[in-house]
C-alpha positions in Angstrom: 139.0 69.7 78.7 137.2 69.1 81.5 136.9 72.3 83.2 134.6 72.9 80.1 132.6 70.1 80.3 132.2 71.1 84.1 131.4 74.3 83.0 128.7 72.9 80.3 127.0 70.5 82.5 126.4 72.9 84.8 125.1 75.8 81.9 122.7 72.9 81.3 121.5 72.5 84.7 120.3 76.2 85.6 118.6 76.2 82.1 116.7 73.0 83.3 116.5 74.6 86.8 114.6 78.1 85.3 112.6 76.1 82.7 111.5 73.4 84.7 110.2 76.5 87.2 108.8 78.5 84.4 106.6 76.0 83.8 105.7 75.1 86.9 104.3 78.7 87.5 102.3 78.9 84.8 101.3 75.1 85.2 100.1 77.3 88.6 98.2 79.5 86.2 96.1 76.7 84.6 95.2 75.5 86.8 94.1 78.5 88.1 92.2 79.0 85.0 90.4 76.8 85.0 89.3 75.7 89.0 88.3 78.8 90.4 84.5 78.5 90.2 83.9 82.0 89.8 85.5 85.0 87.8 86.0 87.0 91.2 88.6 83.9 92.1 89.7 84.4 89.3 90.5 88.1 89.7 91.4 87.5 93.3 94.3 84.7 92.7 95.5 87.3 90.2 95.4 89.9 92.5 97.6 87.4 94.8 99.1 86.5 92.4 100.9 90.0 90.7 101.7 90.5 94.1 103.6 88.1 95.0 105.6 89.6 92.5 106.5 92.4 94.0 108.2 90.3 96.2 109.9 87.7 94.2 113.4 87.6 92.4 113.9 88.0 88.6 113.0 86.5 86.6 109.7 85.2 88.3 109.0 88.6 89.4 108.2 89.7 85.7 106.2 85.5 85.6 104.2 85.9 88.6 103.4 89.9 87.4 102.4 88.9 83.4 100.7 85.7 85.3 98.5 88.5 87.7 98.2 90.3 84.8 97.4 87.8 82.1 94.6 85.5 85.5 92.9 89.9 85.6 92.6 90.9 82.1 90.7 86.9 81.0 88.5 88.1 84.7 87.7 91.4 83.2 87.2 90.2 79.9 84.4 87.4 81.0 82.3 89.4 83.1 83.2 93.5 81.4 80.8 95.1 83.0 81.0 93.3 87.1 82.3 96.4 88.5 83.4 94.5 91.3 86.3 92.9 89.5 87.6 95.8 88.1 88.1 97.3 92.0 89.8 94.5 92.3 92.2 94.9 89.3 92.9 98.7 89.8 93.2 98.1 93.9 95.9 95.0 93.0 97.5 97.4 89.6 97.8 100.2 92.2 100.6 99.0 93.6 102.8 98.7 90.6 101.8 102.4 89.5 105.0 104.1 90.6 107.1 102.2 87.3 104.6 100.4 85.2 103.2 102.3 82.3 101.1 98.5 82.2 99.5 99.4 85.7 99.0 103.2 85.4 96.9 103.0 81.6 95.1 99.3 84.0 93.6 102.1 86.7 92.4 104.6 83.8 90.6 102.5 82.0 89.0 100.5 85.2 88.7 104.0 86.8 86.8 106.0 84.1 84.5 103.4 83.6 84.1 103.3 86.8 83.2 106.3 87.6 81.1 106.3 84.0 78.9 103.5 85.7 78.7 105.1 89.0 75.8 106.0 89.2 74.3 102.0 88.2 76.6 100.5 90.4 75.7 102.8 93.6 79.1 103.4 94.2 78.9 104.6 98.0 81.5 108.1 98.6 84.6 106.8 99.9 85.0 103.9 97.1 84.3 107.4 95.0 87.1 109.3 96.3 89.2 106.2 96.3 88.9 106.1 92.5 89.2 109.2 91.9 92.0 109.6 93.9 94.2 106.2 91.9 93.3 107.8 88.4 94.5 111.5 89.8 97.7 109.6 90.9 98.0 107.6 87.6 97.6 111.2 85.5 100.4 112.5 88.1 102.4 109.7 86.7 102.0 110.1 82.7 102.5 114.0 83.5 99.1 114.5 82.0 98.4 117.9 84.2 95.1 118.6 81.6 93.0 115.3 83.4 95.5 115.7 87.0 93.9 119.0 87.4 89.9 118.0 86.1 90.2 114.8 88.7 91.9 116.9 91.4 89.5 119.4 91.0 87.4 116.7 91.1 88.6 114.5 94.2 89.1 118.8 95.9 84.8 119.1 95.7 84.2 115.8 97.4 83.3 115.6 101.5 86.2 114.5 103.4 89.0 113.9 100.3 91.4 116.2 102.7 94.0 112.7 103.5 93.3 112.4 99.4 94.0 115.4 98.5 97.0 116.5 100.5 98.9 113.0 99.6 98.9 114.0 96.0 99.8 117.7 96.5 103.0 116.3 98.3 103.2 113.6 96.0 102.5 116.1 92.3 103.8 119.6 94.1 104.4 120.5 90.2 101.1 119.9 89.1 98.9 120.8 91.5 98.2 124.4 90.3 98.3 127.9 93.2 94.4 128.0 92.4 94.3 124.6 94.0 
């Protein structure tokens, strides 16, 4: 009888601790949303929170990932044509591209958006190569051979893109046709 009470008490304390921690993380996220003075700061804070999720233990890694994703999405929703925010979100999600389909989808969405507006935004060639590399990598992870080949060829035709091209050839040898 006494042992079951101590087990119940320890279970209650564990649940209380986890709930307190979850509330703390959400309060942190709400404060970040409320006190960041610019949308760029919200996006950068979201990227940092997303980065924290890579090293946090379960279940906190999921919470950090969710909060970081929400911050980045909110920043894009507030200023959808701000290309700096889109680049921040792409780079933040690229860290998770190998294991997370949401990251792959975000990279593709933002990358294709940036490429559509590249004339208006005056994206430099180094940034364009990096964007093309990330999109190609995402399509490689999704096993979309047609779009992978399209973006791979675009990247390969750019000047000084050998580092990116060689990395893609090593990572996706079956998707790179012999013509490339």
